[in-house]
ROTIVEX-667969 format. One record per residue (C-alpha): residue in one letter; x, y, z. Coordinates in steps of 0.001 Angstrom, whole numbers. Each point is the difference from the previous one (the first is absolute). Layout:
BEGIN
<node><pami>a</pami><east>X</east><north>Y</north><up>Z</up></node>
...
***
This chain:
BEGIN
<node><pami>m</pami><east>39864</east><north>-55865</north><up>70967</up></node>
<node><pami>s</pami><east>-903</east><north>3626</north><up>1783</up></node>
<node><pami>t</pami><east>-1744</east><north>329</north><up>2920</up></node>
<node><pami>a</pami><east>-3565</east><north>1897</north><up>-40</up></node>
<node><pami>t</pami><east>-2652</east><north>1374</north><up>3192</up></node>
<node><pami>t</pami><east>-3214</east><north>812</north><up>-1057</up></node>
<node><pami>s</pami><east>-2587</east><north>1396</north><up>2025</up></node>
<node><pami>g</pami><east>-3535</east><north>1558</north><up>-1562</up></node>
<node><pami>s</pami><east>-3302</east><north>1965</north><up>1027</up></node>
<node><pami>w</pami><east>-2970</east><north>626</north><up>-1656</up></node>
<node><pami>p</pami><east>-622</east><north>4352</north><up>-43</up></node>
<node><pami>t</pami><east>-3371</east><north>-255</north><up>-2497</up></node>
<node><pami>i</pami><east>-3094</east><north>-1528</north><up>-580</up></node>
<node><pami>s</pami><east>-2511</east><north>323</north><up>-3307</up></node>
<node><pami>t</pami><east>-2701</east><north>120</north><up>2636</up></node>
<node><pami>t</pami><east>-812</east><north>1072</north><up>3597</up></node>
<node><pami>p</pami><east>-1831</east><north>-2985</north><up>1266</up></node>
<node><pami>p</pami><east>-1050</east><north>263</north><up>3809</up></node>
<node><pami>n</pami><east>2659</east><north>-434</north><up>2534</up></node>
<node><pami>l</pami><east>3269</east><north>1434</north><up>-1959</up></node>
<node><pami>e</pami><east>2835</east><north>-907</north><up>2222</up></node>
<node><pami>g</pami><east>3551</east><north>-451</north><up>-216</up></node>
<node><pami>l</pami><east>472</east><north>2324</north><up>-3641</up></node>
<node><pami>g</pami><east>3921</east><north>313</north><up>-47</up></node>
<node><pami>t</pami><east>541</east><north>-3000</north><up>1982</up></node>
<node><pami>d</pami><east>921</east><north>-3336</north><up>-630</up></node>
<node><pami>h</pami><east>-3419</east><north>-1014</north><up>1005</up></node>
<node><pami>v</pami><east>-3171</east><north>1255</north><up>-1999</up></node>
<node><pami>k</pami><east>-3142</east><north>-1108</north><up>1449</up></node>
<node><pami>w</pami><east>-3717</east><north>1043</north><up>-682</up></node>
<node><pami>g</pami><east>-4001</east><north>-646</north><up>39</up></node>
<node><pami>v</pami><east>-2449</east><north>-381</north><up>2621</up></node>
<node><pami>p</pami><east>168</east><north>-3384</north><up>2609</up></node>
<node><pami>a</pami><east>-2248</east><north>-2291</north><up>-1075</up></node>
<node><pami>g</pami><east>1529</east><north>-3234</north><up>2460</up></node>
<node><pami>s</pami><east>3839</east><north>92</north><up>535</up></node>
<node><pami>g</pami><east>1393</east><north>3929</north><up>-913</up></node>
<node><pami>k</pami><east>870</east><north>1823</north><up>-3164</up></node>
<node><pami>s</pami><east>1241</east><north>-1473</north><up>-2940</up></node>
<node><pami>g</pami><east>3600</east><north>910</north><up>-1243</up></node>
<node><pami>y</pami><east>3124</east><north>196</north><up>-1395</up></node>
<node><pami>v</pami><east>3473</east><north>-806</north><up>1734</up></node>
<node><pami>f</pami><east>3692</east><north>229</north><up>-2126</up></node>
<node><pami>r</pami><east>2623</east><north>-1054</north><up>1796</up></node>
<node><pami>g</pami><east>3880</east><north>48</north><up>-1239</up></node>
<node><pami>g</pami><east>3455</east><north>-1138</north><up>859</up></node>
<node><pami>a</pami><east>3309</east><north>-987</north><up>-1027</up></node>
<node><pami>v</pami><east>39</east><north>-996</north><up>-2686</up></node>
<node><pami>d</pami><east>3008</east><north>-1917</north><up>-3201</up></node>
<node><pami>v</pami><east>-663</east><north>1847</north><up>-3601</up></node>
<node><pami>k</pami><east>1484</east><north>-197</north><up>-2656</up></node>
<node><pami>l</pami><east>-160</east><north>1995</north><up>-3893</up></node>
<node><pami>d</pami><east>53</east><north>-3258</north><up>-1507</up></node>
<node><pami>g</pami><east>-3540</east><north>-247</north><up>-392</up></node>
<node><pami>t</pami><east>-382</east><north>-2467</north><up>2811</up></node>
<node><pami>e</pami><east>-2808</east><north>85</north><up>2316</up></node>
<node><pami>f</pami><east>-126</east><north>504</north><up>3453</up></node>
<node><pami>t</pami><east>-2650</east><north>1793</north><up>3393</up></node>
<node><pami>l</pami><east>-584</east><north>3097</north><up>-488</up></node>
<node><pami>g</pami><east>-2200</east><north>-114</north><up>2349</up></node>
<node><pami>t</pami><east>-2606</east><north>-2151</north><up>2827</up></node>
<node><pami>f</pami><east>-4338</east><north>1364</north><up>-1220</up></node>
<node><pami>t</pami><east>-1934</east><north>-873</north><up>2465</up></node>
<node><pami>h</pami><east>-3959</east><north>873</north><up>-491</up></node>
<node><pami>e</pami><east>-2239</east><north>-156</north><up>3016</up></node>
<node><pami>n</pami><east>-3574</east><north>-1226</north><up>-1626</up></node>
<node><pami>f</pami><east>-2180</east><north>259</north><up>2660</up></node>
<node><pami>p</pami><east>-3741</east><north>498</north><up>-688</up></node>
<node><pami>i</pami><east>-751</east><north>4094</north><up>250</up></node>
<node><pami>q</pami><east>-2795</east><north>1516</north><up>-742</up></node>
<node><pami>a</pami><east>-1434</east><north>777</north><up>-4192</up></node>
<node><pami>m</pami><east>2352</east><north>2791</north><up>-1336</up></node>
<node><pami>p</pami><east>-542</east><north>2740</north><up>-1945</up></node>
<node><pami>q</pami><east>2068</east><north>-1803</north><up>-2564</up></node>
<node><pami>s</pami><east>781</east><north>-3066</north><up>-624</up></node>
<node><pami>q</pami><east>3143</east><north>338</north><up>-1768</up></node>
<node><pami>f</pami><east>2681</east><north>2333</north><up>540</up></node>
<node><pami>e</pami><east>3702</east><north>653</north><up>-26</up></node>
<node><pami>v</pami><east>2522</east><north>7</north><up>2437</up></node>
<node><pami>d</pami><east>3294</east><north>1421</north><up>-480</up></node>
<node><pami>l</pami><east>3346</east><north>-1368</north><up>1115</up></node>
<node><pami>t</pami><east>3671</east><north>1410</north><up>495</up></node>
<node><pami>v</pami><east>2577</east><north>-1977</north><up>430</up></node>
<node><pami>k</pami><east>3349</east><north>1213</north><up>928</up></node>
<node><pami>v</pami><east>2651</east><north>-1739</north><up>-685</up></node>
<node><pami>v</pami><east>3990</east><north>643</north><up>1667</up></node>
<node><pami>f</pami><east>2775</east><north>-1215</north><up>-1521</up></node>
<node><pami>e</pami><east>3118</east><north>-1534</north><up>2139</up></node>
<node><pami>d</pami><east>2089</east><north>3440</north><up>-2001</up></node>
<node><pami>g</pami><east>-2718</east><north>1720</north><up>1792</up></node>
<node><pami>t</pami><east>-2069</east><north>915</north><up>-3321</up></node>
<node><pami>e</pami><east>-3140</east><north>783</north><up>1027</up></node>
<node><pami>s</pami><east>-3016</east><north>-585</north><up>-2541</up></node>
<node><pami>d</pami><east>-3984</east><north>526</north><up>229</up></node>
<node><pami>f</pami><east>-2108</east><north>-2171</north><up>-2135</up></node>
<node><pami>s</pami><east>-3824</east><north>363</north><up>-935</up></node>
<node><pami>f</pami><east>-2821</east><north>-2785</north><up>-226</up></node>
<node><pami>k</pami><east>-3457</east><north>161</north><up>-300</up></node>
<node><pami>f</pami><east>-1973</east><north>-3406</north><up>1554</up></node>
<node><pami>r</pami><east>-3430</east><north>240</north><up>-1484</up></node>
<node><pami>h</pami><east>-2616</east><north>-1780</north><up>2211</up></node>
<node><pami>n</pami><east>-3338</east><north>-2001</north><up>-10</up></node>
<node><pami>e</pami><east>-2210</east><north>23</north><up>2929</up></node>
<node><pami>t</pami><east>-2397</east><north>-2863</north><up>-1123</up></node>
<node><pami>p</pami><east>-3245</east><north>-434</north><up>2339</up></node>
<node><pami>n</pami><east>554</east><north>-2064</north><up>3442</up></node>
<node><pami>v</pami><east>-2376</east><north>-2615</north><up>-1190</up></node>
<node><pami>g</pami><east>-650</east><north>-1822</north><up>-3273</up></node>
<node><pami>p</pami><east>2143</east><north>-2483</north><up>-1838</up></node>
<node><pami>n</pami><east>3222</east><north>1872</north><up>-766</up></node>
<node><pami>p</pami><east>348</east><north>2144</north><up>3542</up></node>
<node><pami>e</pami><east>3680</east><north>50</north><up>-189</up></node>
<node><pami>d</pami><east>1153</east><north>3913</north><up>-1107</up></node>
<node><pami>e</pami><east>2465</east><north>226</north><up>-2363</up></node>
<node><pami>v</pami><east>3084</east><north>2049</north><up>-453</up></node>
<node><pami>d</pami><east>1821</east><north>668</north><up>-2828</up></node>
<node><pami>l</pami><east>2323</east><north>2598</north><up>-1750</up></node>
<node><pami>p</pami><east>-1111</east><north>2469</north><up>-2978</up></node>
<node><pami>t</pami><east>3985</east><north>-23</north><up>-1098</up></node>
<node><pami>f</pami><east>2834</east><north>-1872</north><up>1268</up></node>
<node><pami>v</pami><east>2316</east><north>2666</north><up>-887</up></node>
<node><pami>s</pami><east>1631</east><north>2826</north><up>2101</up></node>
<node><pami>p</pami><east>47</east><north>2897</north><up>-1114</up></node>
<node><pami>e</pami><east>3381</east><north>1156</north><up>1517</up></node>
<node><pami>n</pami><east>3328</east><north>-1239</north><up>-1686</up></node>
<node><pami>v</pami><east>2772</east><north>-225</north><up>2367</up></node>
<node><pami>t</pami><east>3488</east><north>586</north><up>-1759</up></node>
<node><pami>v</pami><east>2508</east><north>-2827</north><up>1141</up></node>
<node><pami>e</pami><east>3332</east><north>-443</north><up>-1611</up></node>
<node><pami>g</pami><east>-127</east><north>2299</north><up>-2514</up></node>
<node><pami>e</pami><east>-3561</east><north>-1863</north><up>-1155</up></node>
<node><pami>q</pami><east>-3875</east><north>762</north><up>600</up></node>
<node><pami>y</pami><east>-2245</east><north>-2025</north><up>1776</up></node>
<node><pami>a</pami><east>-3252</east><north>-674</north><up>612</up></node>
<node><pami>v</pami><east>-2373</east><north>-2411</north><up>3050</up></node>
<node><pami>v</pami><east>-2009</east><north>-2470</north><up>-2337</up></node>
<node><pami>i</pami><east>-2100</east><north>-2078</north><up>2361</up></node>
<node><pami>s</pami><east>-87</east><north>-3017</north><up>-873</up></node>
<node><pami>g</pami><east>-3612</east><north>-706</north><up>2802</up></node>
<node><pami>f</pami><east>-710</east><north>-1948</north><up>2641</up></node>
<node><pami>k</pami><east>1352</east><north>-2675</north><up>1718</up></node>
<node><pami>q</pami><east>-2011</east><north>-2522</north><up>1166</up></node>
<node><pami>g</pami><east>655</east><north>-4300</north><up>771</up></node>
<node><pami>g</pami><east>3125</east><north>565</north><up>-2200</up></node>
<node><pami>q</pami><east>-1876</east><north>1627</north><up>-3058</up></node>
<node><pami>v</pami><east>-34</east><north>3616</north><up>-1112</up></node>
<node><pami>v</pami><east>-3402</east><north>1172</north><up>-1188</up></node>
<node><pami>r</pami><east>-803</east><north>3941</north><up>-1048</up></node>
<node><pami>k</pami><east>-3536</east><north>-848</north><up>1798</up></node>
<node><pami>f</pami><east>-459</east><north>-198</north><up>3152</up></node>
<node><pami>i</pami><east>-2606</east><north>-2197</north><up>1631</up></node>
<node><pami>s</pami><east>-856</east><north>1336</north><up>3771</up></node>
<node><pami>a</pami><east>-1512</east><north>-2487</north><up>1908</up></node>
<node><pami>e</pami><east>-3265</east><north>1427</north><up>2209</up></node>
<node><pami>n</pami><east>-309</east><north>1154</north><up>3691</up></node>
<node><pami>s</pami><east>3901</east><north>-776</north><up>-264</up></node>
<node><pami>a</pami><east>3499</east><north>1537</north><up>-328</up></node>
<node><pami>n</pami><east>2230</east><north>-1173</north><up>-3036</up></node>
<node><pami>s</pami><east>4124</east><north>1213</north><up>-761</up></node>
<node><pami>a</pami><east>992</east><north>-1141</north><up>-3265</up></node>
<node><pami>d</pami><east>3720</east><north>1124</north><up>-680</up></node>
<node><pami>v</pami><east>327</east><north>2506</north><up>-2554</up></node>
<node><pami>v</pami><east>2696</east><north>-1038</north><up>-2897</up></node>
<node><pami>a</pami><east>1869</east><north>2510</north><up>-1481</up></node>
<node><pami>l</pami><east>2451</east><north>829</north><up>-2496</up></node>
<node><pami>f</pami><east>2265</east><north>2341</north><up>-1327</up></node>
<node><pami>g</pami><east>-50</east><north>456</north><up>-3878</up></node>
<node><pami>k</pami><east>1665</east><north>2032</north><up>-2504</up></node>
<node><pami>a</pami><east>-2260</east><north>3049</north><up>-378</up></node>
<node><pami>g</pami><east>-1858</east><north>79</north><up>-3124</up></node>
<node><pami>r</pami><east>1063</east><north>-2731</north><up>-1127</up></node>
<node><pami>p</pami><east>-1587</east><north>-3458</north><up>-124</up></node>
<node><pami>d</pami><east>2204</east><north>-3393</north><up>798</up></node>
<node><pami>v</pami><east>-1349</east><north>-2771</north><up>-419</up></node>
<node><pami>v</pami><east>2248</east><north>-3652</north><up>873</up></node>
<node><pami>i</pami><east>-971</east><north>-3595</north><up>1043</up></node>
<node><pami>t</pami><east>-93</east><north>-195</north><up>3387</up></node>
<node><pami>t</pami><east>-669</east><north>-3744</north><up>410</up></node>
<node><pami>v</pami><east>-535</east><north>-3445</north><up>-1601</up></node>
<node><pami>r</pami><east>-2048</east><north>-1879</north><up>2333</up></node>
<node><pami>n</pami><east>1315</east><north>-3849</north><up>-2311</up></node>
<node><pami>k</pami><east>-1515</east><north>-2581</north><up>2338</up></node>
<node><pami>g</pami><east>-4314</east><north>136</north><up>-925</up></node>
<node><pami>e</pami><east>-1818</east><north>-2337</north><up>3209</up></node>
<node><pami>v</pami><east>-1958</east><north>-1236</north><up>-3439</up></node>
<node><pami>k</pami><east>959</east><north>-3501</north><up>-618</up></node>
<node><pami>r</pami><east>1798</east><north>-300</north><up>-3873</up></node>
<node><pami>t</pami><east>-1828</east><north>2790</north><up>-1453</up></node>
<node><pami>q</pami><east>1800</east><north>2680</north><up>2979</up></node>
<node><pami>a</pami><east>-2570</east><north>2216</north><up>-1108</up></node>
<node><pami>d</pami><east>656</east><north>2016</north><up>2403</up></node>
<node><pami>e</pami><east>3310</east><north>1096</north><up>-415</up></node>
<node><pami>y</pami><east>410</east><north>3751</north><up>-779</up></node>
<node><pami>v</pami><east>2521</east><north>3166</north><up>-585</up></node>
<node><pami>e</pami><east>-694</east><north>3026</north><up>2137</up></node>
<node><pami>i</pami><east>1199</east><north>3254</north><up>-2072</up></node>
<node><pami>v</pami><east>-52</east><north>3277</north><up>1852</up></node>
<node><pami>n</pami><east>552</east><north>3375</north><up>-1133</up></node>
<node><pami>r</pami><east>2349</east><north>2186</north><up>2539</up></node>
<node><pami>g</pami><east>-611</east><north>3111</north><up>-1609</up></node>
<node><pami>s</pami><east>-2131</east><north>2752</north><up>587</up></node>
<node><pami>a</pami><east>-1542</east><north>202</north><up>-2993</up></node>
<node><pami>p</pami><east>-2680</east><north>-2152</north><up>-2173</up></node>
<node><pami>g</pami><east>2524</east><north>-2603</north><up>-2321</up></node>
<node><pami>d</pami><east>-1894</east><north>-859</north><up>-2863</up></node>
<node><pami>i</pami><east>561</east><north>-4364</north><up>-1185</up></node>
<node><pami>s</pami><east>-1759</east><north>-270</north><up>-2675</up></node>
<node><pami>g</pami><east>1725</east><north>-2331</north><up>-2426</up></node>
<node><pami>w</pami><east>2701</east><north>-718</north><up>2354</up></node>
<node><pami>t</pami><east>322</east><north>-3954</north><up>945</up></node>
<node><pami>l</pami><east>953</east><north>-1993</north><up>2747</up></node>
<node><pami>g</pami><east>1871</east><north>-3590</north><up>-560</up></node>
<node><pami>a</pami><east>3075</east><north>-2100</north><up>805</up></node>
<node><pami>d</pami><east>2830</east><north>-1193</north><up>-2681</up></node>
<node><pami>d</pami><east>-2288</east><north>-2515</north><up>-1256</up></node>
<node><pami>a</pami><east>-1797</east><north>168</north><up>-3189</up></node>
<node><pami>g</pami><east>-4079</east><north>618</north><up>196</up></node>
<node><pami>q</pami><east>-177</east><north>988</north><up>3567</up></node>
<node><pami>d</pami><east>-73</east><north>3652</north><up>-632</up></node>
<node><pami>f</pami><east>-2557</east><north>1840</north><up>1229</up></node>
<node><pami>t</pami><east>-1719</east><north>3351</north><up>-1395</up></node>
<node><pami>f</pami><east>-1764</east><north>2641</north><up>1874</up></node>
<node><pami>p</pami><east>-3121</east><north>1024</north><up>-1604</up></node>
<node><pami>p</pami><east>-442</east><north>3731</north><up>-1647</up></node>
<node><pami>g</pami><east>-881</east><north>2618</north><up>3135</up></node>
<node><pami>t</pami><east>2522</east><north>-1424</north><up>2318</up></node>
<node><pami>v</pami><east>1188</east><north>2307</north><up>2644</up></node>
<node><pami>l</pami><east>1033</east><north>10</north><up>2873</up></node>
<node><pami>q</pami><east>-617</east><north>2276</north><up>2863</up></node>
<node><pami>p</pami><east>2923</east><north>1830</north><up>1884</up></node>
<node><pami>g</pami><east>552</east><north>-3013</north><up>2805</up></node>
<node><pami>q</pami><east>-2377</east><north>-2496</north><up>-1914</up></node>
<node><pami>r</pami><east>288</east><north>-3884</north><up>700</up></node>
<node><pami>i</pami><east>-1007</east><north>-3015</north><up>-3037</up></node>
<node><pami>r</pami><east>574</east><north>-3151</north><up>-135</up></node>
<node><pami>v</pami><east>411</east><north>-2514</north><up>-3277</up></node>
<node><pami>y</pami><east>-2599</east><north>-3309</north><up>1257</up></node>
<node><pami>t</pami><east>1895</east><north>-3402</north><up>-2144</up></node>
<node><pami>n</pami><east>-3803</east><north>-685</north><up>-560</up></node>
<node><pami>e</pami><east>-2635</east><north>1888</north><up>2661</up></node>
<node><pami>i</pami><east>-1868</east><north>3519</north><up>175</up></node>
<node><pami>h</pami><east>524</east><north>1900</north><up>2680</up></node>
<node><pami>p</pami><east>-1738</east><north>3436</north><up>-313</up></node>
<node><pami>e</pami><east>1145</east><north>1567</north><up>2983</up></node>
<node><pami>s</pami><east>3900</east><north>-652</north><up>-1374</up></node>
<node><pami>g</pami><east>-716</east><north>1233</north><up>-3650</up></node>
<node><pami>g</pami><east>-1796</east><north>-2936</north><up>-1162</up></node>
<node><pami>f</pami><east>2915</east><north>-897</north><up>-2147</up></node>
<node><pami>s</pami><east>42</east><north>-3978</north><up>-1318</up></node>
<node><pami>y</pami><east>2585</east><north>-1876</north><up>-2476</up></node>
<node><pami>g</pami><east>-3051</east><north>-2001</north><up>-228</up></node>
<node><pami>i</pami><east>2519</east><north>-3947</north><up>-426</up></node>
<node><pami>k</pami><east>-384</east><north>-2729</north><up>2196</up></node>
<node><pami>r</pami><east>3018</east><north>-1056</north><up>299</up></node>
<node><pami>p</pami><east>2356</east><north>1862</north><up>1899</up></node>
<node><pami>i</pami><east>2090</east><north>2858</north><up>-906</up></node>
<node><pami>w</pami><east>2484</east><north>567</north><up>2024</up></node>
<node><pami>n</pami><east>3103</east><north>-2484</north><up>861</up></node>
<node><pami>d</pami><east>-293</east><north>-1310</north><up>3501</up></node>
<node><pami>q</pami><east>3859</east><north>-377</north><up>107</up></node>
<node><pami>g</pami><east>982</east><north>3751</north><up>-1059</up></node>
<node><pami>d</pami><east>-652</east><north>2706</north><up>-2373</up></node>
<node><pami>t</pami><east>256</east><north>3307</north><up>-1540</up></node>
<node><pami>a</pami><east>-3077</east><north>1880</north><up>-569</up></node>
<node><pami>k</pami><east>-125</east><north>3207</north><up>-2147</up></node>
<node><pami>l</pami><east>-1977</east><north>3238</north><up>-1014</up></node>
<node><pami>r</pami><east>271</east><north>629</north><up>-3326</up></node>
<node><pami>d</pami><east>-861</east><north>3586</north><up>-1620</up></node>
<node><pami>t</pami><east>-1949</east><north>-340</north><up>-3285</up></node>
<node><pami>n</pami><east>3811</east><north>709</north><up>-1457</up></node>
<node><pami>r</pami><east>694</east><north>-3081</north><up>1439</up></node>
<node><pami>n</pami><east>2322</east><north>1771</north><up>2883</up></node>
<node><pami>v</pami><east>553</east><north>-1691</north><up>3018</up></node>
<node><pami>v</pami><east>-1154</east><north>2570</north><up>2621</up></node>
<node><pami>s</pami><east>-210</east><north>-2636</north><up>2950</up></node>
<node><pami>q</pami><east>1206</east><north>-3058</north><up>404</up></node>
<node><pami>f</pami><east>-436</east><north>-2427</north><up>3498</up></node>
<node><pami>g</pami><east>1857</east><north>-3057</north><up>252</up></node>
<node><pami>y</pami><east>-611</east><north>-2449</north><up>2462</up></node>
<node><pami>g</pami><east>1069</east><north>-3464</north><up>1465</up></node>
<node><pami>k</pami><east>3116</east><north>-1107</north><up>-1670</up></node>
<node><pami>s</pami><east>-129</east><north>3063</north><up>-2038</up></node>
<node><pami>a</pami><east>-518</east><north>2595</north><up>2616</up></node>
<node><pami>q</pami><east>2810</east><north>3278</north><up>169</up></node>
<node><pami>p</pami><east>2226</east><north>-281</north><up>3846</up></node>
<node><pami>t</pami><east>-652</east><north>1864</north><up>2117</up></node>
<node><pami>p</pami><east>2463</east><north>3294</north><up>-426</up></node>
***
C-alpha cells in the first residue's frame, strides 16, 4: 500500500450555459438562479491509501449543487474532470473523465437530476514498477452502496464518494469480492449472494463461466452475452432477482452457501479457476 494525494478540476464543458464560472477550478457553477443559487459541480480530493492489486479506494468526493435554475439551452451535457494523483514517491499523473449531466424539470414526478459517466476508464495510464495501470471508476458510493448513476435531489447539495481502483491497462480482471453467506430470509436464505467485479480496464466476457463451491449441483452458469464493463459489479443471488446488479439468480429454494464457511470459485469455460473467495472457516488469513 502507498499513500497518494488527489485533487481535481473541471476544465471544459460541452455547452455554454448562462452564468458559467469556475472552469479550471474544483468548483464549476452555471445557470440563472430561480431560488437559492446556481447549480454546479464540486470535486474534493485528499490523501488516500492506494494499492495496485485492484483494491478500491476513494478518489475524491463529488458534490452536485442542485438548485432551481431557469430553463437551460441544453438539458443534457458533459462536464470534464481532471484528477491529479501524486504518489508518495513524487510520481504525478493526470487522469480525465466525463460526467454526463441530465438537468430535469424542477417540477413533476421526477424532479431529481441525474449524473452518470459515459466511460469509467481514464484514457491515460501510469507506469508503476514496470506495469501500466489506468484509473477505473467503480461508481458513486452513497449509504454504503456503490451505484453507477448519481441521483441528485432538487434544491440541495448532494454528495457521494467517487470510488475507483487502479486496473491493469488494456485487460479485464474479473474476481469474486464478497460472499454474503447468511441471508435474512428465513429457511431459504433467498437473499444470499456472491458479488463479482471487473477490476481491469477492458471489458470481460464471462459468457459460459460458472460460479459455485465444491458441492455438486451448485454451479451457476452465466448466459451468453454476459460482459462486465471496467469497474462493473454484479451479484448472483440464491433465489432473488435484482436487475440493478445484473439480475442473476440460482433460482434455488434452499440455501446455497454454508453458514460456517466455504470457498466460492469462479471458473472459465475450460473449468480453470479464475478467482476464489474463502469465507468463515475457509477464509484465507490476512497476510
